[in-house]
C-alpha positions as CSV (number, residue, x, y, z in Angstrom):
1,M,0.0,0.0,0.0
2,T,1.3,3.5,-0.9
3,S,2.0,6.0,1.8
4,F,2.5,9.7,1.7
5,V,2.7,12.8,3.7
6,I,0.8,16.0,3.0
7,G,2.1,19.2,4.4
8,S,-0.2,22.2,5.0
9,I,1.9,25.1,5.7
10,G,1.0,28.5,7.0
11,N,0.1,30.4,10.2
12,L,-2.5,28.6,12.3
13,E,-5.4,30.9,11.4
14,R,-8.9,30.2,10.0
15,E,-7.9,32.1,6.8
16,K,-5.2,29.5,6.0
17,G,-7.8,26.7,5.3
18,H,-6.2,24.0,7.4
19,D,-9.7,22.6,8.2
20,V,-10.2,21.9,4.5
21,A,-7.0,19.8,4.5
22,V,-8.3,17.8,7.5
23,K,-11.7,17.1,5.9
24,A,-9.9,16.0,2.7
25,L,-7.6,13.8,4.8
26,K,-10.8,12.0,6.2
27,K,-11.9,11.3,2.6
28,I,-8.5,9.8,1.7
29,I,-8.6,7.6,4.8
30,D,-12.1,6.5,4.0
31,D,-11.1,5.7,0.4
32,G,-8.6,3.2,1.9
33,N,-6.1,3.2,-1.0
34,V,-3.2,4.8,0.8
35,V,-1.6,5.3,4.2
36,V,-1.5,9.1,4.8
37,A,-0.3,11.7,7.3
38,L,-1.0,15.4,7.4
39,I,1.4,17.7,9.0
40,I,0.2,21.2,9.7
41,V,3.0,23.6,10.2
42,G,2.8,27.2,11.3
43,K,2.6,29.6,14.2
44,D,-0.5,29.8,16.3
45,S,-1.2,33.5,16.0
46,T,-5.0,33.5,16.5
47,I,-5.8,36.0,19.3
48,N,-9.2,34.9,20.7
49,E,-9.6,31.3,19.7
50,S,-6.9,28.7,19.5
51,E,-6.9,27.5,15.9
52,T,-4.8,24.6,17.0
53,K,-7.6,23.5,19.3
54,R,-10.2,23.9,16.7
55,I,-8.2,21.8,14.2
56,L,-7.5,19.2,16.8
57,T,-11.2,19.0,17.8
58,L,-12.3,18.7,14.1
59,S,-9.7,15.9,13.6
60,K,-11.0,14.1,16.7
61,D,-14.6,14.5,15.5
62,L,-13.7,13.1,12.1
63,G,-11.7,10.2,13.7
64,V,-8.4,11.2,11.9
65,Q,-6.5,12.6,15.0
66,G,-3.9,9.8,14.7
67,H,-3.0,10.9,11.2
68,I,-2.4,14.6,12.1
69,K,0.6,16.4,13.6
70,I,0.5,20.2,14.2
71,F,3.6,22.2,15.2
72,S,5.4,25.4,14.6
73,I,8.9,25.8,13.2
74,S,11.3,28.7,12.6
75,H,11.7,29.7,9.1
76,K,15.3,28.8,9.1
77,D,14.2,25.1,9.6
78,I,11.3,25.1,7.2
79,H,13.4,23.1,4.6
80,Y,13.0,20.1,6.9
81,V,9.2,20.3,6.5
82,Y,9.5,20.5,2.7
83,S,11.8,17.5,2.6
84,A,9.4,15.4,4.8
85,C,6.4,16.2,2.6
86,D,5.3,14.4,-0.6
87,I,2.9,17.2,-1.5
88,V,2.5,20.8,-0.1
89,L,-0.8,22.6,0.4
90,T,-1.5,26.3,0.7
91,L,-5.2,26.7,1.1
92,C,-5.7,30.4,1.9
93,I,-9.3,31.5,1.7
94,D,-8.9,35.1,0.8
95,G,-5.5,35.1,-1.1
96,E,-2.2,36.7,-0.2
97,A,-0.4,39.5,-1.9
98,F,2.6,37.3,-2.6
99,G,2.6,33.8,-1.0
100,M,6.1,32.2,-0.6
101,I,4.8,28.6,0.0
102,P,4.4,27.6,-3.7
103,L,7.9,29.0,-4.5
104,E,9.5,27.3,-1.5
105,A,7.9,24.0,-2.4
106,A,9.1,24.4,-5.9
107,M,12.7,25.0,-4.6
108,H,12.3,21.6,-2.8
109,N,10.8,19.9,-5.9
110,R,7.5,19.3,-4.1
111,P,4.2,19.4,-6.0
112,V,1.7,22.1,-4.7
113,I,-2.0,22.3,-4.5
114,A,-3.2,25.9,-3.7
115,T,-6.4,27.7,-3.6
116,N,-7.1,29.6,-6.8
117,V,-7.0,33.0,-5.1
118,G,-4.6,35.9,-4.8
119,A,-0.9,35.4,-5.8
120,C,-1.2,31.6,-6.2
121,R,-2.9,32.3,-9.6
122,V,0.4,33.9,-10.6
123,T,2.9,31.7,-8.9
124,I,1.3,28.3,-10.0
125,I,1.0,27.3,-13.5
126,Q,-1.9,24.8,-13.6
127,N,-0.8,21.2,-14.3
128,Q,2.9,22.3,-14.6
129,T,4.1,23.8,-11.3
130,G,1.1,22.8,-9.3
131,L,-2.7,22.4,-9.1
132,L,-5.2,25.1,-8.2
133,C,-8.5,24.3,-6.5
134,E,-11.4,26.3,-5.3
135,H,-11.2,27.6,-1.7
136,N,-13.0,25.8,1.1
137,S,-13.8,22.7,-1.0
138,S,-12.5,19.5,0.6
139,A,-14.2,17.4,-2.1
140,E,-12.2,19.1,-4.9
141,L,-9.0,19.0,-2.7
142,F,-9.6,15.2,-2.2
143,R,-10.0,14.8,-6.0
144,L,-6.8,16.7,-6.8
145,L,-4.9,14.8,-4.2
146,T,-5.8,11.5,-5.8
147,L,-4.3,12.8,-9.0
148,V,-0.9,13.5,-7.5
C-alpha cells in the first residue's frame, strides 16, 4: 500500500484553510487506498480562539487525529518540513499579496495544491508547477490529491 505525507503550511489561522485539509484527509482515509499523514506547520497567531484546538477538535470529531501532527517551526528550519512532505498545500481563503509557499515548495521539488485566489494564480501554472483548487472545497482537494 502506498503511503505519503501531506504538508499544510501557513500560520494557524482560519484564513489558511487547514480545516479543509483535515476534511480531505478524512476522505482519503475512508477511500482506503493509501496510508497518509497530514502535518500542519505554522505559528498559532490567533488572538481570541486557538486554531490549534479547533483543528484538533475537528480531527477528533472526524476520527483522523492519529494521522495529524501540528507544530510550529522557525523559518530557518522550514526546509526540513518540505523535505518530509510528498505534497504541499497552501489553502488560503482570501488570497495573499505574494505567497512564498508555492515558490519554496518548488525549490524543494515538491508538488503544490493551492487555492485559486490571490498570488497563487500567478505563482502556480496549472498542471505544470502545481494544481489550483477552489477555496473551502474538501471534495475538490480530495479529487486533486488523488491525481498526484
